[in-house]
C-alpha positions in Angstrom: -29.1 -77.4 110.3 -26.7 -79.8 107.8 -28.2 -78.4 104.8 -29.7 -80.0 101.9 -27.2 -83.4 102.9 -29.3 -83.5 106.1 -32.2 -83.1 104.3 -31.6 -85.9 101.9 -30.5 -88.2 104.3 -33.6 -87.7 106.5 -36.1 -88.0 103.6 -34.1 -90.7 102.1 -35.3 -92.8 104.4 -38.8 -91.1 105.7 -40.0 -90.8 102.1 -40.6 -94.6 100.7 -42.1 -95.6 104.1 -44.3 -93.1 104.4 -45.7 -93.1 100.9 -45.8 -97.2 101.0 -47.6 -97.0 104.3 -50.1 -94.4 103.3 -50.9 -95.9 99.8 -51.1 -99.4 101.7 -53.6 -97.8 104.0 -55.7 -95.7 101.3 -56.0 -98.8 98.8 -57.2 -100.6 101.6 -59.8 -98.6 102.6 -61.0 -99.4 98.8 -60.9 -102.4 98.8 -63.2 -102.5 101.7 -65.6 -100.8 100.1 -65.2 -102.3 97.0 -69.1 -102.8 96.2 -68.9 -98.5 96.1 -66.2 -98.4 93.8 -68.7 -98.2 90.5 -70.7 -96.0 92.2 -67.6 -93.9 93.4 -66.4 -93.7 89.6 -69.8 -93.1 87.9 -69.4 -89.9 90.6 -66.5 -88.6 89.4 -67.1 -88.3 85.5 -70.6 -87.8 85.8 -69.7 -84.1 87.8 -66.8 -84.2 85.8 -68.5 -82.7 83.0 -72.0 -81.8 85.1 -72.7 -79.3 87.4 -72.3 -80.7 91.3 -74.4 -78.8 93.7 -72.9 -77.9 97.0 -73.1 -81.1 99.4 -70.7 -81.3 102.4 -67.6 -80.4 102.4 -67.7 -79.4 98.2 -69.2 -76.3 96.5 -71.1 -76.2 94.2 -69.0 -76.4 91.1 -68.7 -76.7 86.7 -66.2 -77.8 84.8 -64.5 -74.3 85.2 -64.4 -74.7 89.0 -63.5 -78.4 88.9 -60.2 -77.3 86.5 -59.4 -74.6 88.2 -59.3 -76.1 91.9 -57.8 -78.9 90.7 -55.0 -77.3 88.6 -54.3 -75.1 92.3 -54.1 -78.4 94.3 -52.6 -80.3 92.0 -49.7 -77.8 92.1 -49.4 -77.4 95.9 -48.7 -80.8 96.1 -45.9 -81.4 93.2 -44.7 -77.7 92.7 -45.2 -78.7 88.4 -44.1 -76.0 86.5 -43.3 -73.2 89.7 -39.6 -73.4 89.1 -39.0 -74.5 92.7 -38.5 -78.3 92.3 -35.0 -77.3 90.7 -34.0 -76.1 94.2 -33.2 -79.7 94.7 -33.0 -81.2 91.3 -30.1 -79.0 91.0 -28.0 -80.2 94.0 -28.2 -83.6 92.9 -24.9 -85.3 91.7 -26.1 -87.0 88.2 -24.2 -87.9 85.4 -27.2 -86.2 82.9 -29.2 -83.6 83.7 -32.1 -85.4 81.8 -31.4 -88.4 83.8 -32.5 -85.8 87.0 -35.5 -84.8 84.9 -36.9 -88.2 84.6 -36.8 -88.4 88.6 -38.6 -84.7 88.7 -41.3 -86.5 86.5 -41.7 -89.6 88.6 -41.8 -87.9 91.9 -45.0 -85.5 90.2 -46.6 -88.6 88.9 -46.3 -90.4 92.4 -47.5 -87.3 94.5 -50.3 -86.7 92.5 -51.5 -89.2 90.4 -50.6 -92.4 92.6 -51.1 -90.6 96.2 -53.7 -88.0 95.7 -56.0 -90.0 93.4 -55.8 -93.0 96.3 -56.8 -90.2 98.8 -60.2 -89.0 96.5 -61.2 -93.1 96.4 -61.0 -93.2 99.5 -63.1 -90.3 100.2 -65.6 -91.0 97.6 -65.8 -94.8 98.3 -67.2 -94.3 102.0 -69.1 -91.4 101.5 -66.5 -89.2 104.0 -67.1 -86.6 101.5 -70.6 -85.9 102.2 -70.0 -84.9 105.9 -67.4 -82.3 106.1 -67.5 -78.9 106.1 -65.3 -77.3 104.3 -63.3 -75.8 106.6 -62.9 -78.7 108.1 -61.6 -80.5 104.4 -58.2 -81.9 105.7 -60.0 -84.3 108.1 -61.7 -86.4 105.0 -59.3 -88.9 104.5 -59.2 -89.5 108.5 -63.1 -90.1 108.5 -62.5 -91.9 105.5 -59.9 -94.5 107.2 -62.1 -94.6 110.6 -64.8 -96.7 109.2 -62.3 -99.5 109.4 -59.6 -99.0 112.0 -62.3 -96.5 114.5 -61.8 -93.1 115.3 -58.8 -93.3 117.5 -57.1 -95.2 115.2 -58.3 -93.2 112.1 -57.1 -89.8 113.7 -53.9 -91.5 115.0 -53.1 -92.8 111.6 -53.5 -89.4 109.7 -51.6 -87.5 112.6 -48.7 -89.5 112.4 -48.4 -89.8 108.6 -49.7 -85.8 108.3 -46.3 -84.8 110.6 -44.5 -86.9 108.2 -45.6 -85.6 105.1 -45.1 -82.0 106.7 -42.2 -82.3 108.4 -40.3 -83.6 104.9 -42.0 -81.0 102.8 -41.5 -77.9 105.5 -37.6 -79.3 105.3 -36.9 -79.0 101.8 -39.2 -75.9 101.5 -37.3 -74.3 103.5 -34.0 -74.7 101.7 -35.3 -73.2 98.9 -35.6 -70.2 100.4 -32.8 -70.5 101.9 -30.8 -70.9 98.9 -33.2 -67.4 97.2 -32.0 -65.4 100.4 -28.3 -66.4 99.6 -28.6 -65.3 96.3 -30.0 -62.0 96.7 -28.2 -61.2 100.4 -25.4 -63.6 101.3 -24.7 -66.9 103.3 -25.1 -64.8 106.4 -28.5 -63.8 105.9 -29.6 -67.2 104.6 -29.0 -68.9 107.6 -30.8 -66.3 109.6 -33.6 -66.8 107.0 -34.3 -70.6 108.7 -35.2 -69.1 111.9 -38.0 -66.3 109.9 -39.6 -69.3 107.9 -40.0 -71.3 111.2 -42.1 -68.4 112.7 -44.0 -68.2 108.8 -44.7 -72.2 109.8 -46.4 -71.1 113.3 -48.4 -68.2 111.7 -49.1 -70.6 108.7 -50.3 -73.1 111.1 -53.3 -71.1 113.5 -54.3 -69.4 110.4 -57.8 -70.2 108.6 -57.5 -72.8 106.2 -59.6 -70.9 103.6 -57.8 -67.8 103.9 -54.2 -69.7 103.4 -55.5 -71.2 100.4 -56.8 -68.5 99.0 -53.2 -66.6 99.5 -51.3 -69.1 97.7 -54.0 -69.8 94.6 -52.8 -66.0 94.3 -49.2 -66.2 95.0 -48.6 -70.0 93.1 -50.1 -68.6 90.2 -48.1 -65.3 89.7 -44.7 -68.0 90.0 -45.9 -70.4 87.6 -46.8 -67.9 84.9 -43.3 -66.1 85.5 -42.2 -69.7 84.7 -43.9 -71.4 82.5 -43.3 -68.7 79.9 -39.0 -69.3 80.0 -39.9 -72.8 79.9 -41.6 -72.6 76.7 -38.9 -70.4 75.5 -36.6 -73.2 76.3 -38.3 -75.7 74.5 -35.7 -76.6 71.8 -32.7 -76.8 74.3 -34.8 -79.4 76.4 -35.3 -81.3 73.5 -31.9 -81.4 72.1 -30.5 -82.9 75.6 -33.4 -85.2 76.2 -33.1 -86.7 72.6 -28.7 -87.0 73.3 -29.8 -89.2 76.7 -31.8 -91.1 74.6 -29.6 -91.6 72.4 -26.1 -91.9 74.1 -28.0 -93.4 77.4 -30.5 -95.6 76.7 -29.8 -96.5 73.0 -26.1 -96.5 73.4 -25.1 -94.7 70.1 -21.4 -93.1 70.3 -21.8 -89.4 69.2 -20.1 -86.3 70.9 -22.2 -85.4 74.2 -24.9 -82.4 73.2 -24.2 -81.2 76.5 -20.8 -80.3 76.0 -21.7 -78.2 73.1 -24.2 -76.3 74.7 -21.2 -75.6 77.7 -19.0 -74.2 75.0 -22.0 -71.9 73.3 -22.4 -70.4 76.9 -18.6 -69.9 77.4 -18.3 -68.2 73.6 -21.5 -66.0 74.6 
């Protein structure tokens, strides 16, 4: 209810704690099963280029299937290319847009390359991927953790951290939606939309996992395609602003900020 400032204060405390703790937990699982690490990487690289038969929670898929699912799940976790993350980044106070852009890229790296990879390593090193049905794929990390701390504490850990990951995500997503409604229909409608989104959260929680994923695949593909085209057209502006940041801030060269040149150009237009 406190807007982006309140969201920022809450996530500022929760996110570093939950990320570091989750990294330690999943890394411990991998180290605990260190003898399976060579086989784990062999499994990753061998099935990256050859079809895998349907096993446990994994349906049979070749390279195209791996790319398709990897891109879809990657977008779910980091929003890269979707055009939604700028809602949060544009609200930040910064002395240069490229500086904030670097934070955006860092968040994608931590979210997908670090967090998702460690989750995958934990699942593969324990063999949990063989024992889970597709409809219960979200419990794989739970099962992986339970191999070293027992079923109860493994489930408790995942329940707590799933709640933290979800609650911080929901707060930001509702802020995104609220800003879109405010742009289209005004401030009063934006505040009402908060409660509509909370109802949507409940509906999503009781819906079928596979159905929701398929629905999201379609919607996310649509908004990503719409957003990527303008990004490609703006590549020159992005390059110039980035070079301006490197020259003036990183290398400390003194020349007229390119940011002001863009501002004057837009004002003239």
